[in-house]
C-alpha angles and dihedrals in degrees: 000000000000092000091054093047090048088058090052092049090051091058093045094048091049091053090047093048093050092047094049091049087062097035106028094167095055129090117253114275092218118049130181140152137191112252118233124221088254092054092048092048089051090051091051092049092046092059099026096238142113118236117227115245093254093056093044089053090047093053092045090056100033125013106174121218098167114355125147114178124174090347090305120117109219110214129215136183092274092056093049095048092047096046099039096094093040104056119051094198091054090047092053092050095048092045086056089052092252111136122200115219098180143019112221107189092314097320116105127226105212146174124218106228092192091072099045089220132136096229117113127222131213120228115198115213089201099065104002093243125152121213136177118252099184086216124125126225089251093051091047092054091044090054091052089051092050090051089052092050093047090050092051091049092048092049091050091050090051090048091050088053091050095245097124093039110053089357093147090071100033099043117006100046097050090045091049093051090049092050093047093048093049094043092052089058089057095052143288095274092055088048091054092048090050092051091051092049092048092050091052091046093049092048091051092049093050094047093048091052093050099038119018099048094063100040134082090250090053091053091049090054092049091048091053090053 
């Protein structure tokens, strides 16, 4: 598992380094530690449970404080202790000895400490259901890393095609003309709605280029991707 976590840390440290080069007076946008045996023992006593070996190893190599990776918030012991009293669903899970290791758009990726197994579980925030994933912690992290690599490759390919640089003329404008032409065929009202949508989209694109890319929030978004 350590090799996989080291890959994750490499990505996180690269994002931190690039951010701090631009904003040297800011705190890092991605923060993690490596839990000590004392910290893990305190966590176990706090919630009256025994961590499986895989989760103990995970925390000892990567104990997230603030880490968002591919739109997934990786959770550590600090997060869980701080949020325990705030979120009833989290409280119910932890009371049942089920520990979330990540927040995926509101759904929680968990491990059941009662079974001392490496398989993760998926908690749905929609209906509160728990389901088996038959995926290990290591495989889950590996998948996030693969998503990061695929995204980087795709962005480079788009840049090579000129979509990200000058994309308004090579992508947005042809698409806009196509949408307007098709919408006009379907009636004047549809055409007006399409115009309104395109104006909002264009405004958002322009504002994101001028504002988000050079702000801390912009860096946070890029780090998540």
